[in-house]
C-alpha positions as CSV (number, residue, x, y, z in Angstrom):
1,M,46.1,-8.3,-44.4
2,K,43.4,-10.1,-46.2
3,D,45.7,-11.7,-48.8
4,D,48.4,-12.8,-46.3
5,I,49.2,-16.5,-46.3
6,I,50.5,-18.0,-43.1
7,I,52.5,-21.3,-43.0
8,K,53.6,-22.7,-39.7
9,L,56.5,-25.1,-39.4
10,L,58.7,-26.4,-36.7
11,S,62.1,-24.7,-36.7
12,E,63.7,-28.1,-36.5
13,D,62.1,-31.3,-37.9
14,P,64.9,-33.4,-39.4
15,S,62.7,-36.3,-40.2
16,N,60.7,-34.1,-42.6
17,Y,63.0,-31.3,-43.8
18,D,66.6,-30.0,-43.2
19,D,65.8,-26.3,-43.4
20,A,62.5,-24.8,-42.2
21,P,62.7,-21.5,-44.1
22,L,63.5,-23.3,-47.3
23,E,60.7,-25.8,-46.7
24,G,58.2,-22.9,-46.1
25,I,59.3,-21.2,-49.3
26,R,59.0,-24.5,-51.2
27,R,55.4,-25.0,-49.9
28,L,54.4,-21.5,-50.8
29,L,55.8,-21.8,-54.3
30,S,54.1,-25.2,-54.8
31,R,50.8,-23.6,-53.7
32,F,51.0,-20.6,-56.0
33,T,52.5,-22.4,-59.1
34,G,50.1,-25.3,-58.8
35,R,53.0,-27.7,-59.2
36,E,54.3,-29.9,-56.4
37,I,58.0,-29.0,-56.0
38,P,60.0,-32.0,-54.7
39,R,62.3,-31.4,-51.7
40,G,65.9,-30.9,-52.9
41,E,64.9,-29.3,-56.2
42,A,66.3,-25.8,-56.8
43,L,63.8,-23.1,-56.1
44,D,63.1,-20.2,-58.5
45,T,62.4,-17.4,-56.1
46,S,62.1,-14.7,-58.8
47,P,58.3,-14.5,-58.5
48,I,58.5,-13.7,-54.7
49,E,58.1,-10.1,-53.9
50,S,58.7,-10.4,-50.1
51,I,58.6,-12.9,-47.3
52,R,58.1,-12.2,-43.6
53,M,59.5,-14.9,-41.3
54,G,59.6,-15.3,-37.6
55,T,60.9,-18.0,-35.3
56,T,60.9,-18.7,-31.6
57,V,64.4,-20.3,-31.6
58,A,66.1,-17.5,-29.5
59,T,63.2,-17.3,-27.1
60,N,63.1,-21.1,-26.6
61,A,66.9,-21.1,-26.0
62,L,66.5,-18.4,-23.3
63,L,63.5,-20.2,-21.7
64,E,65.3,-23.6,-21.7
65,R,68.6,-22.0,-20.5
66,K,70.4,-23.3,-23.6
67,G,72.9,-21.5,-25.8
68,E,75.9,-19.4,-25.0
69,N,76.7,-17.9,-21.7
70,M,76.1,-14.2,-21.5
71,A,76.9,-11.3,-19.3
72,M,74.9,-8.3,-18.4
73,V,76.7,-5.0,-18.6
74,V,75.2,-2.3,-16.4
75,T,76.0,1.0,-14.8
76,K,78.0,0.6,-11.6
77,G,75.6,0.3,-8.6
78,F,72.8,-1.4,-10.6
79,K,74.0,-5.0,-10.8
80,D,71.1,-6.3,-8.7
81,C,68.3,-4.6,-10.6
82,L,67.1,-7.6,-12.6
83,E,67.4,-9.9,-9.5
84,I,65.4,-7.5,-7.3
85,G,62.8,-6.8,-10.1
86,N,59.8,-4.8,-9.2
87,Q,58.9,-6.8,-6.1
88,S,55.5,-7.9,-7.6
89,R,54.1,-10.9,-5.7
90,P,51.4,-12.7,-7.7
91,K,50.9,-15.2,-4.9
92,I,51.2,-12.8,-2.0
93,F,50.6,-15.4,0.8
94,D,52.9,-18.1,-0.7
95,L,55.6,-19.0,1.8
96,A,57.7,-20.9,-0.6
97,I,58.5,-18.3,-3.3
98,R,60.7,-19.6,-6.1
99,R,62.1,-16.9,-8.4
100,P,63.4,-18.0,-11.8
101,D,67.2,-18.0,-12.2
102,V,68.6,-14.9,-14.0
103,L,69.5,-15.4,-17.7
104,Y,73.0,-14.0,-17.5
105,H,76.1,-15.8,-16.0
106,K,78.1,-12.7,-15.0
107,V,77.5,-9.0,-14.3
108,I,80.0,-6.4,-15.4
109,E,79.5,-3.0,-13.8
110,I,81.0,0.0,-15.6
111,D,81.6,3.4,-14.1
112,E,79.5,5.6,-16.3
113,R,76.5,7.9,-16.2
114,V,74.1,9.1,-18.8
115,T,70.7,10.9,-18.7
116,L,68.0,11.4,-21.3
117,E,67.5,15.0,-22.5
118,D,64.1,16.5,-22.9
119,Y,62.3,13.6,-21.2
120,A,58.7,14.7,-20.6
121,E,55.1,13.5,-21.2
122,D,54.4,16.8,-23.0
123,P,54.2,16.3,-26.8
124,E,55.2,20.0,-27.2
125,R,58.4,19.5,-25.2
126,N,61.7,20.9,-26.3
127,I,63.7,18.7,-28.6
128,T,67.5,19.0,-28.2
129,K,69.5,19.2,-31.4
130,V,72.3,16.6,-31.6
131,E,75.1,17.3,-34.0
132,P,75.9,14.0,-35.7
133,G,79.4,12.8,-36.0
134,V,80.9,15.0,-33.4
135,K,83.6,12.9,-31.7
136,D,83.5,12.8,-27.8
137,S,80.4,15.0,-27.8
138,E,78.5,15.2,-24.5
139,L,75.3,14.9,-26.5
140,V,74.7,11.8,-28.7
141,R,71.7,10.4,-30.5
142,G,70.4,7.1,-29.0
143,L,69.4,4.1,-31.0
144,S,65.8,4.9,-30.6
145,S,66.3,8.6,-31.5
146,E,66.5,10.2,-28.1
147,A,69.1,12.7,-27.1
148,V,71.4,11.3,-24.5
149,R,73.7,13.4,-22.4
150,V,76.9,11.6,-21.4
151,L,77.7,12.7,-17.8
152,Q,80.6,10.4,-17.3
153,R,82.2,8.3,-20.0
154,P,83.3,4.7,-19.1
155,S,87.0,4.1,-18.9
156,E,88.4,1.9,-21.7
157,D,90.0,-0.2,-19.0
158,T,86.7,-1.2,-17.5
C-alpha cells in the first residue's frame, strides 16, 4: 500500500536494543509523534491501529540446523519421501552430488490411510458435505477446508 511504512531491524542486536519488536514500535512512534522516545521509556501504543511484523528467526534456525530436534510423522511406507525428493538434478553431469541433510532427526511411521474427496481440476466439481462435530466420522474437514475421507485410523498405540 502507498501509506505503508517499513522498518527493518535485526532480530537480535544486543549492543543496540534488547527486543527487536519493541524497538521497531519505538521507532515508529518516534517518527509519527515527532518526539524522540528514549529506549526503556514506557510506550503508549493506544494510537496504533495495527502492526504487521515478520521475522526470519525460524527459517534461519532451520537453515543453520539450530534449535530443537524434530521428528517427521508420516504414513507408513513413505518415510523416505523427503530424502528421495523429486530426483531433480540441477547439475546433471556433476559426479560429486552432495544433497543437504534432512531437517528432522527421526521418522515415525504410522499405519493410517486418508484420501481427499472431490479432488478435481474442474471448478464445477461436486463438493462433499461434511457434518461438523461427528465423532469418529469417516469424513472430516481438513485444515484447509478440504473434505478428507479416513480410510484407516491410526492406532493410539502408534
